[in-house]
C-alpha positions in Angstrom: 0.3 -0.1 0.0 1.0 3.1 -1.5 2.1 5.9 2.0 0.2 8.7 1.6 2.4 12.1 0.6 2.7 14.6 3.2 1.1 17.9 3.1 4.5 20.1 4.5 6.6 17.9 1.4 3.4 19.0 -0.7 4.0 22.4 0.6 7.7 22.2 -0.2 7.2 21.0 -3.5 4.7 23.6 -4.6 6.7 26.7 -3.3 9.9 25.3 -5.2 8.2 24.6 -8.4 7.4 28.4 -8.0 11.1 29.2 -7.3 11.9 27.8 -10.4 9.2 29.4 -12.7 10.1 33.0 -10.3 13.5 32.8 -11.8 12.5 32.0 -15.6 9.3 35.1 -15.6 10.7 37.3 -12.4 7.2 39.3 -14.3 5.4 37.0 -11.8 6.6 38.9 -8.7 3.8 41.4 -10.4 1.2 39.3 -10.3 1.1 37.1 -6.9 3.3 39.4 -4.7 1.3 40.9 -1.4 -0.1 44.7 -1.9 -1.0 47.3 0.6 -4.4 46.5 1.7 -5.6 50.0 0.2 -4.6 47.9 -2.8 -6.2 44.8 -2.1 -9.7 46.8 -1.5 -9.1 48.6 -4.9 -8.2 46.3 -7.0 -10.0 42.4 -5.3 -6.6 40.5 -6.1 -7.6 39.3 -2.2 -5.7 36.1 -3.9 -2.4 37.8 -3.1 -3.0 37.6 1.0 -2.3 33.5 -0.2 0.3 33.7 -2.9 2.5 35.7 -1.5 4.2 32.9 0.0 4.9 31.1 -3.1 7.1 33.9 -4.1 11.0 34.2 -2.5 14.1 36.2 -3.1 16.0 35.1 -6.0 17.8 38.2 -6.6 21.0 36.6 -5.0 23.1 34.1 -6.2 22.1 31.4 -2.9 18.4 31.1 -2.5 19.0 31.7 1.5 15.0 32.9 1.9 13.3 29.8 -0.3 16.2 27.5 1.9 15.7 29.3 5.6 11.7 29.3 4.6 11.6 25.4 3.8 13.8 24.7 6.0 12.2 25.7 9.0 9.0 24.5 7.0 10.3 21.4 7.3 11.3 21.0 10.3 8.9 22.7 12.5 5.5 21.6 9.8 6.4 17.7 10.2 6.1 16.8 13.8 2.5 19.8 13.5 1.1 18.0 11.0 2.2 14.1 13.0 0.2 15.6 15.9 -2.9 17.4 14.4 -3.5 15.8 10.2 -2.6 16.8 7.5 -6.5 18.9 7.2 -5.9 20.7 10.9 -1.9 21.3 9.8 -3.2 22.6 6.9 -5.6 24.8 8.6 -3.1 26.2 10.9 -0.7 27.1 8.0 -3.2 29.1 5.7 -4.7 30.3 8.6 -1.3 31.4 9.6 -0.4 32.5 6.3 -4.0 34.9 6.4 -3.1 36.4 10.0 0.2 37.2 8.6 -0.3 38.6 5.1 -3.4 40.7 6.5 -0.8 42.5 9.3 1.2 42.8 6.9 -0.6 44.6 3.9 -1.4 47.3 6.9 2.3 48.8 6.4 3.4 47.4 3.8 5.8 50.4 2.4 5.9 48.5 -1.7 5.5 44.3 -1.6 6.3 41.7 0.0 7.4 38.0 -0.8 8.6 34.7 0.8 6.2 32.1 3.6 7.3 33.1 6.3 4.7 35.0 8.5 3.5 30.8 7.7 6.3 29.7 8.9 6.0 32.1 12.2 2.5 30.7 12.5 3.9 27.1 12.9 6.5 28.5 15.9 2.9 30.0 17.0 1.4 26.7 17.4 4.2 24.9 18.7 3.5 28.0 21.5 0.4 26.7 22.1 0.6 23.3 22.8 4.6 22.1 22.9 4.1 20.9 26.0 2.1 19.1 26.2 3.4 17.3 22.8 6.8 16.6 24.5 8.3 19.8 23.5 10.2 22.4 24.9 8.9 25.4 24.8 11.8 28.2 25.9 13.5 26.5 22.9 11.0 28.0 20.7 11.0 31.8 22.4 14.4 31.6 22.1 14.6 31.3 18.5 11.5 33.8 17.6 13.0 36.0 19.6 16.2 35.6 17.4 14.3 35.7 14.6 12.8 39.2 15.7 16.1 40.4 15.9 17.4 39.3 12.7 14.7 41.0 11.0 14.7 44.7 12.6 19.2 44.6 12.4 18.8 43.5 8.7 16.1 45.2 7.2 14.4 44.3 4.2 12.3 41.4 6.5 8.7 42.1 7.0 8.0 41.5 10.4 4.5 42.4 10.6 3.8 39.1 8.3 6.0 37.7 11.4 4.1 39.1 14.3 0.2 37.8 12.7 1.2 34.7 11.7 2.7 34.2 14.8 -1.0 34.8 16.6 -2.7 33.5 14.0 -0.4 30.3 14.7 -1.0 30.7 18.4 -4.1 31.0 17.9 -5.5 28.7 15.8 -3.7 26.3 17.2 -5.5 26.8 20.8 -9.2 26.8 19.1 -7.8 24.0 17.2 -6.3 21.9 20.3 -9.6 22.9 22.6 -12.4 22.0 20.4 -9.7 18.0 20.5 -10.3 18.8 24.3 
């Protein structure tokens, strides 16, 4: 019997596929990147709240943005998918992405790209249920703090998306965990 495909691996495959497409067709950023809230309202291009996760910085020769996000998605998402199952994991991921995108779009000066808001939502999920599933939550706090510090020091990092995702991931995971009890 064939083992069902992991949602986490499917997300990583799709995001990496879009990265390759973006290398060939950089104008895709114009079509799929997250824009300011006033733009979203006037254009009705609400899909951008989700498609932002498909794009990553291709301006350097080394794809650090993509690599760090995919590594974090795999490291955080795999155990969460195991604990919650595919559907509930996907709900956590999408709510985190949406909440990160919404907060980001309120403060954007240009456009935003990346899946970091959803990844920070997975950190929020671990904070919400870490002790219940045997994860040392103090280490998660440290990782989140370090990532926020890096975001503030290097510039060009959409910390609003990170904060929105973190909060959204925590809230939805608490709600899902409470419904399981």
